[in-house]
C-alpha positions in Angstrom: 0.1 0.0 0.0 1.2 3.3 -1.0 0.1 6.2 1.5 1.4 9.2 -0.6 -0.6 12.3 -0.8 -1.0 13.7 -4.3 -1.1 17.4 -4.7 -4.1 18.8 -6.7 -3.5 20.0 -10.2 -3.2 23.9 -10.1 -3.1 25.7 -13.4 -1.4 29.0 -13.3 -2.5 31.7 -15.8 0.0 34.3 -16.7 -1.1 37.8 -16.2 -2.1 39.6 -19.4 -0.4 42.8 -18.2 3.2 42.9 -18.4 4.8 44.5 -15.3 6.1 47.5 -17.4 2.5 48.6 -18.6 1.2 50.0 -15.3 -1.5 52.8 -15.4 -5.2 53.4 -16.2 -7.1 52.0 -19.0 -9.3 54.1 -21.3 -12.6 53.1 -19.6 -11.2 54.0 -16.1 -10.1 57.3 -17.4 -13.5 58.0 -19.0 -15.2 57.1 -15.7 -12.9 59.3 -13.6 -13.5 62.3 -15.8 -17.3 61.7 -15.8 -17.5 61.7 -12.1 -15.2 64.9 -12.0 -17.6 66.6 -14.4 -20.7 65.8 -12.4 -19.0 67.1 -9.2 -18.3 70.4 -10.9 -21.4 70.8 -13.1 -23.8 70.0 -10.6 -23.0 72.9 -8.0 -22.6 75.3 -10.9 -26.0 74.5 -12.3 -27.6 74.9 -8.8 -25.9 78.3 -8.4 -26.8 79.4 -11.9 -30.6 78.8 -11.2 -30.2 80.5 -7.9 -28.9 83.6 -9.6 -31.8 83.5 -12.0 -34.3 83.1 -9.3 -33.0 86.0 -7.3 -33.2 88.2 -10.2 -36.8 87.2 -10.8 -37.7 87.7 -7.3 -36.2 91.1 -7.2 -38.0 92.1 -10.3 -41.3 90.7 -9.0 -41.1 92.7 -5.7 -40.3 95.8 -7.8 -43.3 95.2 -10.1 -45.6 94.7 -6.9 -44.5 98.0 -5.3 -45.1 99.8 -8.8 -48.6 98.5 -9.0 -49.3 99.5 -5.3 -47.8 102.9 -6.0 -50.3 103.4 -8.8 -53.2 102.4 -6.4 -51.8 104.8 -3.8 -51.7 107.6 -6.4 -55.4 107.0 -7.5 -56.4 107.0 -3.7 -54.4 110.1 -3.1 -56.2 111.9 -6.0 -59.7 110.8 -4.9 -59.0 112.0 -1.3 -57.6 115.3 -2.5 -60.5 115.8 -4.8 -62.9 115.2 -1.9 -60.9 117.5 0.7 -61.0 120.3 -1.9 -64.7 119.9 -2.7 -64.1 118.8 -6.3 -65.8 115.9 -8.1 -64.1 112.8 -6.3 -63.1 111.2 -9.7 -61.8 114.6 -11.2 -58.5 113.9 -13.0 -59.1 110.1 -13.2 -61.6 110.4 -16.0 -58.8 109.5 -18.6 -58.3 106.1 -17.1 -61.9 105.0 -17.7 -62.1 101.9 -19.8 -62.1 101.0 -22.6 -59.0 103.0 -22.7 -55.7 102.6 -20.7 -53.7 105.2 -19.0 -50.5 105.9 -17.1 -49.6 107.8 -14.2 -46.6 110.1 -13.7 -45.7 110.0 -10.1 -43.0 112.8 -10.4 -44.3 116.2 -10.0 -47.0 118.1 -8.1 -50.0 115.7 -7.2 -52.6 118.5 -7.9 -51.6 118.3 -11.6 -53.4 116.1 -14.0 -50.8 113.3 -13.8 -53.1 110.6 -15.2 -52.7 110.5 -19.1 -54.1 108.2 -21.6 -51.7 105.7 -23.3 -51.7 105.9 -27.1 -53.4 102.9 -28.9 -54.0 101.5 -25.3 -50.3 100.5 -25.2 -48.5 102.3 -22.2 -44.7 102.9 -22.6 -42.0 101.3 -20.4 -41.2 103.0 -17.1 -37.9 104.7 -16.7 -35.8 104.8 -13.4 -33.8 107.7 -12.1 -30.4 106.2 -11.2 -29.6 108.8 -8.7 -32.9 108.8 -6.8 -34.3 105.3 -7.7 -37.8 106.9 -8.7 -39.7 105.5 -11.5 -41.5 107.5 -14.0 -41.9 108.4 -17.8 -39.2 111.2 -17.9 -36.3 110.4 -20.2 -32.8 111.8 -20.5 -30.2 112.6 -17.8 -30.2 110.1 -15.1 -33.3 108.2 -16.4 -32.8 104.8 -17.8 -35.4 102.4 -19.3 -36.7 99.5 -17.3 -38.3 96.3 -18.2 -41.5 97.4 -16.6 -44.9 98.6 -18.2 -47.6 99.7 -15.9 -51.1 99.9 -17.3 -54.1 101.4 -15.5 -57.8 100.8 -16.3 -60.7 102.3 -14.3 -64.4 101.0 -14.5 -67.0 103.4 -13.4 -69.4 101.0 -11.4 -71.8 103.6 -10.4 -71.9 107.2 -9.3 -70.2 106.3 -5.9 -67.9 103.4 -6.8 -65.0 102.8 -9.2 -62.9 99.7 -9.9 -59.2 100.0 -10.5 -57.2 97.5 -12.3 -53.3 98.0 -12.5 -51.3 95.6 -14.6 -47.5 95.4 -14.4 -45.8 93.5 -17.2 -41.9 92.9 -17.3 -39.4 90.5 -18.6 -36.5 88.9 -16.7 -34.2 87.2 -19.1 -36.4 84.9 -21.4 -39.2 84.9 -18.7 -42.1 87.3 -19.4 -44.5 87.9 -16.5 -47.4 90.1 -15.6 -49.9 90.4 -12.7 -52.9 92.7 -12.1 -54.0 94.3 -8.8 -57.8 95.1 -8.6 -59.4 97.5 -6.0 -62.6 99.2 -5.5 -62.9 102.9 -4.4 -65.9 104.6 -2.9 -66.9 108.2 -2.8 -66.7 108.4 1.1 -68.0 112.0 1.0 
């Protein structure tokens, strides 16, 4: 009896890479570049969208304040008329529908600052770069803005009017508009 232990047959394969060819394969390089691009492009995209959203929010707030300003100027005109014993809608007649009008907030409030827009299309507002005031004056420190303000007043009855102020603007490729509506009464 022979009690010798046989070793199993082990096949050894040669490594296909030679010891002198050490480095990355083309696929490994492409995967590494793709991961690096995702790590860079993702945050830049988020930052870019944040900047666009901030600009849009800034313009939306400005548009809201421009609409409220027009409503307050109409309210001031109504109250001034009542206090001076004038017809309570004196000076607002040009804004009655179907036409559209604009209001010039710069100047004396007792002047007729409400004027009709030609062909129902109001011009864009300008902004004074030194004071920050918006109006329709041009030249000097006044620059054009993306905002257009349109006012329409409906005469409901002898003691009530309905005001509609629409602000339109563009931020980049986005065009937006919104309308504020309010009713005024003859409180006299």
